ZANUNU-945465 format. One record per residue: residue number from 0; x, y, z of N, C-alpha, C in turn; residue in one letter. Coordinates in nm, 3 decimals, decimal comma. Layout:
ZANUNU-945465
+-----+---------+---------+---------+---------+---------+---------+---------+---------+---------+------+
!  nr !    n_c1 !    n_c2 !    n_c3 !   ca_c1 !   ca_c2 !   ca_c3 !    c_c1 !    c_c2 !    c_c3 ! rest !
+-----+---------+---------+---------+---------+---------+---------+---------+---------+---------+------+
! NUM !       X !       Y !       Z !       X !       Y !       Z !       X !       Y !       Z !    a !
...
+-----+---------+---------+---------+---------+---------+---------+---------+---------+---------+------+
***
This chain:
ZANUNU-945465
+-----+---------+---------+---------+---------+---------+---------+---------+---------+---------+------+
!  nr !    n_c1 !    n_c2 !    n_c3 !   ca_c1 !   ca_c2 !   ca_c3 !    c_c1 !    c_c2 !    c_c3 ! rest !
+-----+---------+---------+---------+---------+---------+---------+---------+---------+---------+------+
!   0 !   1,599 !  -0,465 !  -3,368 !   1,418 !  -0,411 !  -3,379 !   1,408 !  -0,404 !  -3,240 !    m !
!   1 !   1,311 !  -0,293 !  -3,238 !   1,221 !  -0,279 !  -3,090 !   1,090 !  -0,347 !  -3,148 !    n !
!   2 !   1,090 !  -0,412 !  -2,964 !   0,986 !  -0,438 !  -2,941 !   0,903 !  -0,379 !  -2,840 !    r !
!   3 !   0,693 !  -0,360 !  -2,864 !   0,634 !  -0,297 !  -2,767 !   0,584 !  -0,421 !  -2,638 !    t !
!   4 !   0,609 !  -0,324 !  -2,543 !   0,575 !  -0,396 !  -2,444 !   0,494 !  -0,326 !  -2,360 !    i !
!   5 !   0,347 !  -0,356 !  -2,319 !   0,217 !  -0,289 !  -2,214 !   0,212 !  -0,379 !  -2,126 !    t !
!   6 !   0,232 !  -0,241 !  -2,044 !   0,184 !  -0,254 !  -1,908 !   0,078 !  -0,226 !  -1,832 !    r !
!   7 !  -0,016 !  -0,292 !  -1,810 !  -0,144 !  -0,281 !  -1,798 !  -0,169 !  -0,280 !  -1,621 !    v !
!   8 !  -0,127 !  -0,345 !  -1,545 !  -0,115 !  -0,359 !  -1,383 !  -0,076 !  -0,219 !  -1,318 !    a !
!   9 !  -0,189 !  -0,156 !  -1,271 !  -0,174 !   0,012 !  -1,155 !  -0,038 !  -0,046 !  -1,080 !    p !
!  10 !  -0,025 !  -0,173 !  -1,022 !   0,059 !  -0,204 !  -0,917 !   0,191 !  -0,190 !  -0,957 !    t !
!  11 !   0,169 !  -0,285 !  -1,103 !   0,319 !  -0,238 !  -1,164 !   0,374 !  -0,112 !  -1,194 !    l !
!  12 !   0,269 !  -0,025 !  -1,181 !   0,322 !   0,136 !  -1,251 !   0,357 !   0,149 !  -1,110 !    a !
!  13 !   0,321 !   0,131 !  -1,017 !   0,384 !   0,211 !  -0,875 !   0,477 !   0,184 !  -0,827 !    a !
!  14 !   0,495 !   0,045 !  -0,876 !   0,676 !  -0,021 !  -0,854 !   0,742 !   0,105 !  -0,923 !    v !
!  15 !   0,712 !   0,125 !  -1,065 !   0,830 !   0,255 !  -1,144 !   0,802 !   0,323 !  -1,100 !    t !
!  16 !   0,709 !   0,388 !  -0,982 !   0,725 !   0,552 !  -0,932 !   0,841 !   0,545 !  -0,865 !    v !
!  17 !   0,892 !   0,410 !  -0,769 !   0,993 !   0,400 !  -0,712 !   1,168 !   0,379 !  -0,776 !    l !
!  18 !   1,145 !   0,361 !  -0,911 !   1,228 !   0,350 !  -0,971 !   1,253 !   0,507 !  -1,080 !    l !
!  19 !   1,210 !   0,612 !  -1,060 !   1,166 !   0,724 !  -1,120 !   1,099 !   0,766 !  -1,272 !    g !
!  20 !   1,028 !   0,630 !  -1,259 !   0,936 !   0,625 !  -1,389 !   0,814 !   0,678 !  -1,317 !    v !
!  21 !   0,771 !   0,742 !  -1,502 !   0,609 !   0,790 !  -1,440 !   0,522 !   0,655 !  -1,395 !    a !
!  22 !   0,448 !   0,690 !  -1,306 !   0,324 !   0,580 !  -1,246 !   0,140 !   0,652 !  -1,309 !    a !
!  23 !   0,078 !   0,542 !  -1,299 !   0,016 !   0,564 !  -1,292 !  -0,142 !   0,474 !  -1,434 !    g !
!  24 !  -0,135 !   0,529 !  -1,522 !  -0,323 !   0,427 !  -1,587 !  -0,247 !   0,295 !  -1,640 !    c !
!  25 !  -0,141 !   0,287 !  -1,669 !  -0,057 !   0,213 !  -1,778 !   0,055 !   0,245 !  -1,808 !    g !
!  26 !   0,153 !   0,171 !  -1,926 !   0,289 !   0,164 !  -1,930 !   0,334 !   0,182 !  -2,055 !    t !
!  27 !   0,312 !   0,170 !  -2,163 !   0,428 !   0,161 !  -2,307 !   0,478 !   0,177 !  -2,317 !    e !
!  28 !   0,566 !   0,085 !  -2,401 !   0,761 !   0,099 !  -2,359 !   0,779 !   0,036 !  -2,501 !    s !
!  29 !   0,931 !   0,078 !  -2,570 !   0,989 !   0,009 !  -2,651 !   1,098 !   0,001 !  -2,662 !    d !
!  30 !   1,188 !  -0,100 !  -2,686 !   1,266 !  -0,135 !  -2,621 !   1,399 !  -0,233 !  -2,681 !    a !
!  31 !   1,539 !  -0,213 !  -2,723 !   1,580 !  -0,336 !  -2,711 !   1,687 !  -0,334 !  -2,653 !    t !
!  32 !   1,756 !  -0,424 !  -2,593 !   1,878 !  -0,447 !  -2,554 !   1,978 !  -0,355 !  -2,499 !    a !
!  33 !   1,974 !  -0,265 !  -2,636 !   2,097 !  -0,124 !  -2,637 !   2,084 !   0,020 !  -2,685 !    s !
!  34 !   1,947 !   0,014 !  -2,658 !   1,915 !   0,142 !  -2,665 !   1,814 !   0,224 !  -2,582 !    d !
!  35 !   1,742 !   0,339 !  -2,618 !   1,665 !   0,386 !  -2,505 !   1,567 !   0,353 !  -2,474 !    t !
!  36 !   1,487 !   0,362 !  -2,421 !   1,344 !   0,308 !  -2,296 !   1,278 !   0,425 !  -2,316 !    v !
!  37 !   1,123 !   0,413 !  -2,439 !   0,993 !   0,532 !  -2,396 !   0,866 !   0,478 !  -2,313 !    t !
!  38 !   0,858 !   0,506 !  -2,224 !   0,775 !   0,509 !  -2,176 !   0,604 !   0,570 !  -2,195 !    v !
!  39 !   0,510 !   0,549 !  -2,203 !   0,361 !   0,626 !  -2,277 !   0,312 !   0,601 !  -2,156 !    t !
!  40 !   0,315 !   0,676 !  -2,053 !   0,187 !   0,685 !  -1,947 !   0,138 !   0,847 !  -1,951 !    n !
!  41 !  -0,007 !   0,739 !  -1,924 !  -0,120 !   0,931 !  -1,881 !  -0,135 !   0,976 !  -1,975 !    c !
!  42 !  -0,043 !   0,969 !  -2,123 !  -0,076 !   1,020 !  -2,255 !   0,053 !   1,102 !  -2,237 !    g !
!  43 !   0,180 !   1,090 !  -2,176 !   0,324 !   1,139 !  -2,129 !   0,417 !   1,054 !  -2,187 !    a !
!  44 !   0,483 !   1,098 !  -2,271 !   0,638 !   1,033 !  -2,328 !   0,752 !   1,065 !  -2,268 !    e !
!  45 !   0,774 !   1,009 !  -2,143 !   0,939 !   0,999 !  -2,118 !   1,006 !   0,927 !  -2,167 !    v !
!  46 !   1,116 !   0,948 !  -2,177 !   1,231 !   0,844 !  -2,246 !   1,373 !   0,855 !  -2,154 !    t !
!  47 !   1,410 !   0,699 !  -2,146 !   1,553 !   0,666 !  -2,016 !   1,621 !   0,643 !  -2,110 !    f !
!  48 !   1,744 !   0,630 !  -2,088 !   1,907 !   0,603 !  -2,159 !   1,924 !   0,488 !  -2,174 !    d !
!  49 !   1,840 !   0,379 !  -2,083 !   1,867 !   0,253 !  -2,094 !   1,759 !   0,176 !  -1,979 !    q !
!  50 !   1,790 !   0,040 !  -1,986 !   1,655 !  -0,023 !  -1,980 !   1,627 !  -0,025 !  -1,856 !    p !
!  51 !   1,534 !  -0,038 !  -1,739 !   1,521 !  -0,051 !  -1,575 !   1,686 !  -0,174 !  -1,558 !    l !
!  52 !   1,783 !  -0,141 !  -1,476 !   1,890 !  -0,264 !  -1,418 !   1,874 !  -0,245 !  -1,259 !    d !
!  53 !   1,774 !  -0,167 !  -1,227 !   1,780 !  -0,205 !  -1,056 !   1,625 !  -0,154 !  -0,994 !    r !
!  54 !   1,546 !  -0,266 !  -0,917 !   1,412 !  -0,222 !  -0,873 !   1,459 !  -0,195 !  -0,676 !    l !
!  55 !   1,313 !  -0,135 !  -0,642 !   1,287 !  -0,121 !  -0,487 !   1,123 !  -0,166 !  -0,524 !    f !
!  56 !   1,084 !  -0,223 !  -0,503 !   0,976 !  -0,278 !  -0,462 !   0,873 !  -0,280 !  -0,370 !    a !
!  57 !   0,809 !  -0,229 !  -0,307 !   0,739 !  -0,198 !  -0,198 !   0,585 !  -0,308 !  -0,179 !    n !
!  58 !   0,566 !  -0,393 !  -0,091 !   0,440 !  -0,411 !  -0,077 !   0,496 !  -0,584 !  -0,136 !    d !
!  59 !   0,377 !  -0,665 !  -0,072 !   0,363 !  -0,787 !  -0,133 !   0,300 !  -0,785 !  -0,301 !    g !
!  60 !   0,224 !  -0,707 !  -0,257 !   0,145 !  -0,650 !  -0,437 !   0,249 !  -0,636 !  -0,530 !    g !
!  61 !   0,329 !  -0,593 !  -0,537 !   0,442 !  -0,460 !  -0,615 !   0,577 !  -0,628 !  -0,626 !    m !
!  62 !   0,613 !  -0,679 !  -0,500 !   0,678 !  -0,768 !  -0,508 !   0,633 !  -0,909 !  -0,579 !    i !
!  63 !   0,534 !  -0,914 !  -0,634 !   0,445 !  -1,044 !  -0,654 !   0,492 !  -1,004 !  -0,794 !    a !
!  64 !   0,445 !  -0,851 !  -0,834 !   0,457 !  -0,885 !  -0,928 !   0,551 !  -0,881 !  -1,037 !    i !
!  65 !   0,662 !  -0,824 !  -0,958 !   0,822 !  -0,840 !  -0,973 !   0,862 !  -0,973 !  -1,006 !    a !
!  66 !   0,859 !  -1,034 !  -0,902 !   0,900 !  -1,187 !  -0,873 !   0,852 !  -1,242 !  -1,069 !    l !
!  67 !   0,715 !  -1,244 !  -1,076 !   0,633 !  -1,276 !  -1,152 !   0,646 !  -1,245 !  -1,293 !    a !
!  68 !   0,766 !  -1,174 !  -1,293 !   0,844 !  -1,085 !  -1,461 !   0,966 !  -1,136 !  -1,468 !    a !
!  69 !   1,002 !  -1,179 !  -1,337 !   1,126 !  -1,262 !  -1,408 !   1,202 !  -1,154 !  -1,326 !    g !
!  70 !   1,159 !  -1,076 !  -1,228 !   1,296 !  -0,940 !  -1,215 !   1,385 !  -0,937 !  -1,084 !    a !
!  71 !   1,370 !  -1,034 !  -1,020 !   1,427 !  -1,097 !  -0,917 !   1,605 !  -1,050 !  -0,909 !    r !
!  72 !   1,672 !  -1,054 !  -1,008 !   1,790 !  -1,038 !  -1,045 !   1,849 !  -0,884 !  -1,021 !    d !
!  73 !   1,728 !  -0,865 !  -1,066 !   1,714 !  -0,632 !  -1,059 !   1,670 !  -0,597 !  -0,967 !    k !
!  74 !   1,620 !  -0,720 !  -0,821 !   1,517 !  -0,646 !  -0,721 !   1,698 !  -0,602 !  -0,610 !    m !
!  75 !   1,702 !  -0,498 !  -0,580 !   1,802 !  -0,489 !  -0,524 !   1,763 !  -0,446 !  -0,374 !    v !
!  76 !   1,638 !  -0,427 !  -0,304 !   1,584 !  -0,419 !  -0,237 !   1,408 !  -0,440 !  -0,218 !    a !
!  77 !   1,369 !  -0,467 !  -0,095 !   1,226 !  -0,466 !  -0,086 !   1,168 !  -0,369 !   0,069 !    v !
!  78 !   1,074 !  -0,350 !   0,069 !   0,985 !  -0,273 !   0,227 !   0,894 !  -0,336 !   0,240 !    s !
!  79 !   0,809 !  -0,359 !   0,294 !   0,707 !  -0,388 !   0,396 !   0,649 !  -0,542 !   0,365 !    a !
!  80 !   0,722 !  -0,645 !   0,358 !   0,765 !  -0,775 !   0,298 !   0,699 !  -0,887 !   0,410 !    l !
!  81 !   0,685 !  -0,866 !   0,536 !   0,654 !  -0,948 !   0,627 !   0,478 !  -1,017 !   0,633 !    a !
!  82 !   0,406 !  -0,907 !   0,575 !   0,281 !  -0,959 !   0,593 !   0,234 !  -1,033 !   0,493 !    r !
!  83 !   0,328 !  -1,104 !   0,440 !   0,248 !  -1,130 !   0,282 !   0,393 !  -1,214 !   0,237 !    d !
!  84 !   0,465 !  -1,239 !   0,298 !   0,604 !  -1,360 !   0,302 !   0,564 !  -1,475 !   0,280 !    k !
!  85 !   0,487 !  -1,494 !   0,325 !   0,419 !  -1,686 !   0,365 !   0,361 !  -1,701 !   0,280 !    d !
!  86 !   0,277 !  -1,620 !   0,225 !   0,189 !  -1,668 !   0,058 !   0,314 !  -1,627 !  -0,042 !    v !
!  87 !   0,403 !  -1,532 !  -0,045 !   0,461 !  -1,510 !  -0,181 !   0,589 !  -1,711 !  -0,187 !    l !
!  88 !   0,578 !  -1,721 !  -0,035 !   0,688 !  -1,765 !  -0,062 !   0,620 !  -1,949 !  -0,098 !    r !
!  89 !   0,514 !  -1,949 !  -0,067 !   0,390 !  -2,091 !  -0,181 !   0,438 !  -2,058 !  -0,318 !    l !
!  90 !   0,415 !  -1,907 !  -0,350 !   0,418 !  -1,903 !  -0,549 !   0,571 !  -1,904 !  -0,547 !    e !
!  91 !   0,651 !  -1,897 !  -0,508 !   0,751 !  -1,868 !  -0,565 !   0,930 !  -1,905 !  -0,484 !    y !
!  92 !   0,871 !  -1,963 !  -0,327 !   1,001 !  -2,077 !  -0,316 !   1,069 !  -1,961 !  -0,261 !    g !
!  93 !   1,234 !  -2,053 !  -0,187 !   1,276 !  -1,969 !  -0,180 !   1,330 !  -1,862 !  -0,140 !    p !
!  94 !   1,385 !  -1,819 !  -0,295 !   1,427 !  -1,659 !  -0,373 !   1,344 !  -1,569 !  -0,267 !    q !
!  95 !   1,228 !  -1,551 !  -0,207 !   1,158 !  -1,470 !  -0,141 !   1,203 !  -1,456 !  -0,047 !    v !
!  96 !   1,293 !  -1,594 !   0,036 !   1,417 !  -1,572 !   0,160 !   1,535 !  -1,437 !   0,151 !    d !
!  97 !   1,532 !  -1,488 !  -0,017 !   1,683 !  -1,382 !  -0,033 !   1,652 !  -1,228 !  -0,053 !    t !
!  98 !   1,521 !  -1,207 !  -0,044 !   1,492 !  -1,061 !  -0,105 !   1,557 !  -0,967 !   0,043 !    l !
!  99 !   1,618 !  -0,839 !   0,002 !   1,704 !  -0,755 !   0,139 !   1,547 !  -0,678 !   0,131 !    d !
! 100 !   1,517 !  -0,691 !   0,253 !   1,385 !  -0,581 !   0,346 !   1,476 !  -0,466 !   0,409 !    e !
! 101 !   1,453 !  -0,377 !   0,322 !   1,521 !  -0,228 !   0,395 !   1,481 !  -0,147 !   0,529 !    v !
! 102 !   1,302 !  -0,243 !   0,467 !   1,216 !  -0,180 !   0,575 !   1,084 !  -0,224 !   0,586 !    a !
! 103 !   1,060 !  -0,220 !   0,722 !   0,901 !  -0,325 !   0,721 !   0,792 !  -0,240 !   0,711 !    t !
! 104 !   0,771 !  -0,090 !   0,705 !   0,639 !  -0,020 !   0,633 !   0,721 !   0,074 !   0,511 !    e !
! 105 !   0,599 !   0,145 !   0,431 !   0,634 !   0,225 !   0,322 !   0,806 !   0,277 !   0,346 !    p !
! 106 !   0,858 !   0,267 !   0,200 !   0,982 !   0,292 !   0,268 !   0,968 !   0,506 !   0,242 !    p !
! 107 !   1,110 !   0,546 !   0,330 !   1,139 !   0,648 !   0,331 !   1,231 !   0,657 !   0,210 !    t !
! 108 !   1,287 !   0,785 !   0,177 !   1,398 !   0,835 !   0,088 !   1,536 !   0,780 !   0,148 !    l !
! 109 !   1,533 !   0,763 !   0,279 !   1,628 !   0,699 !   0,352 !   1,641 !   0,560 !   0,315 !    e !
! 110 !   1,542 !   0,505 !   0,297 !   1,537 !   0,347 !   0,260 !   1,540 !   0,314 !   0,181 !    n !
! 111 !   1,475 !   0,442 !   0,057 !   1,563 !   0,351 !  -0,105 !   1,740 !   0,371 !  -0,103 !    i !
! 112 !   1,735 !   0,526 !  -0,036 !   1,905 !   0,582 !  -0,063 !   1,958 !   0,454 !  -0,008 !    v !
! 113 !   1,939 !   0,439 !   0,116 !   1,999 !   0,271 !   0,117 !   2,025 !   0,159 !   0,091 !    g !
! 114 !   1,922 !   0,092 !   0,014 !   1,892 !  -0,023 !  -0,059 !   1,983 !  -0,008 !  -0,166 !    g !
! 115 !   2,092 !   0,098 !  -0,195 !   2,123 !   0,143 !  -0,347 !   2,295 !   0,010 !  -0,316 !    q !
! 116 !   2,330 !  -0,082 !  -0,450 !   2,414 !  -0,109 !  -0,389 !   2,507 !  -0,093 !  -0,578 !    t !
+-----+---------+---------+---------+---------+---------+---------+---------+---------+---------+------+
***
């Protein structure tokens, strides 16, 4: 059975850019654990063979959204964490200290590739 998940936060859309998912005005997807995921973003549909299994988040806002969504186990790397680390720690506790910060500034392609495990 498919369920529709609507994402309206532009920041979350920015996270999906790093994953190779289209970003922009908001996202709508249909997914179950065993089928493809179709994302509608700004009127364009893109289909992926599987749901998200790895996440690279840049900056405190996107990191907070991913943690709030319960995606800590999917976060393989983050960047630009230092400025917001204390605030994130207040809300999300010690799991913030376990994030793998691969760059102190917005990521380069090398940072993203280097964060793959």
